[in-house]
C-alpha positions as CSV (number, residue, x, y, z in Angstrom):
1,M,1.9,1.3,14.4
2,S,0.8,4.8,15.1
3,S,-2.1,6.3,13.1
4,S,0.1,8.9,11.4
5,Y,2.3,6.1,10.0
6,Q,-0.8,4.2,8.8
7,K,-2.1,7.3,7.0
8,I,1.2,7.9,5.3
9,L,1.6,4.3,4.3
10,K,-2.0,4.3,2.9
11,K,-1.1,7.4,0.9
12,I,2.0,5.8,-0.5
13,I,0.0,2.6,-1.5
14,D,-2.6,4.8,-3.2
15,T,0.0,6.8,-5.0
16,E,1.7,3.6,-6.3
17,K,-1.7,2.4,-7.5
18,R,-2.3,5.7,-9.4
19,L,1.1,5.5,-11.1
20,K,1.0,1.8,-12.1
21,P,-1.7,2.0,-14.8
22,N,0.3,4.5,-16.8
23,K,3.2,2.1,-17.2
24,Q,3.0,0.1,-20.4
25,D,5.1,-2.7,-22.0
26,I,6.9,-1.6,-25.1
27,S,5.6,-3.5,-28.1
28,A,6.2,-3.5,-31.9
29,L,3.7,-0.9,-33.1
30,M,3.1,0.8,-36.4
31,D,4.4,4.4,-36.7
32,Y,1.0,6.1,-36.2
33,E,0.3,3.9,-33.1
34,I,3.7,5.0,-31.6
35,N,2.9,8.6,-32.2
36,E,-0.5,8.2,-30.7
37,R,1.0,6.5,-27.6
38,N,3.6,9.2,-27.2
39,A,0.9,11.9,-27.4
40,L,-1.0,10.1,-24.6
41,L,2.1,9.8,-22.5
42,Y,2.9,13.5,-23.0
43,Q,-0.6,14.5,-21.9
44,N,-0.2,12.5,-18.6
45,E,3.3,13.7,-18.0
46,G,2.5,16.8,-16.0
47,Q,0.0,14.9,-13.8
48,N,2.5,12.1,-13.0
49,E,5.3,14.6,-12.0
50,D,3.1,16.1,-9.3
51,I,2.2,12.6,-8.0
52,I,5.9,11.5,-8.1
53,E,7.0,14.6,-6.2
54,E,4.3,14.0,-3.6
55,Y,5.4,10.4,-3.3
56,K,9.1,11.4,-2.9
57,N,8.2,13.8,-0.1
58,L,6.3,11.1,1.7
59,K,9.2,8.7,1.5
60,D,11.7,11.4,2.7
61,N,9.4,12.3,5.7
62,I,9.1,8.6,6.7
63,S,12.9,7.9,6.4
64,A,13.8,11.1,8.3
65,A,11.3,10.2,11.1
66,S,12.5,6.6,11.4
67,M,16.1,7.7,11.6
68,N,15.4,10.2,14.3
69,N,12.9,8.0,16.1
70,V,10.2,10.7,15.7
71,H,6.5,10.1,15.4
72,L,5.0,12.2,12.6
73,A,1.7,13.9,12.7
74,Y,-0.1,13.6,9.4
75,Q,0.1,16.9,7.4
76,P,-0.3,18.0,3.8
77,I,2.8,17.2,1.7
78,K,3.3,20.5,0.0
79,V,6.4,21.2,2.1
80,K,9.8,21.6,0.5
81,P,12.2,19.0,2.0
82,R,15.2,20.5,3.8
83,R,18.6,19.0,4.4
84,W,19.7,19.6,8.0
85,S,23.3,19.8,9.1
86,H,24.9,20.0,12.5
87,Q,25.4,23.7,12.0
88,D,21.6,24.3,12.2
89,F,21.6,23.4,15.9
């Protein structure tokens, strides 16, 4: 496996690890505990959206590269994904 793929896969695994602790099982809680929990989830919401967007872009890049048999060079992920059509060529 090329080093660029290894770096991307490592980034995906790290992202999954960062997202997993925020997931919680739903339990029977008192009203004030539910409100407290919702407040915590709301505080973390913006952070998780950035992580999830970064994760989606990584997966899009990997799937596009594997479909076209292209080896990716590792690069920052702040690139908007683009849908290509046959008219672009």
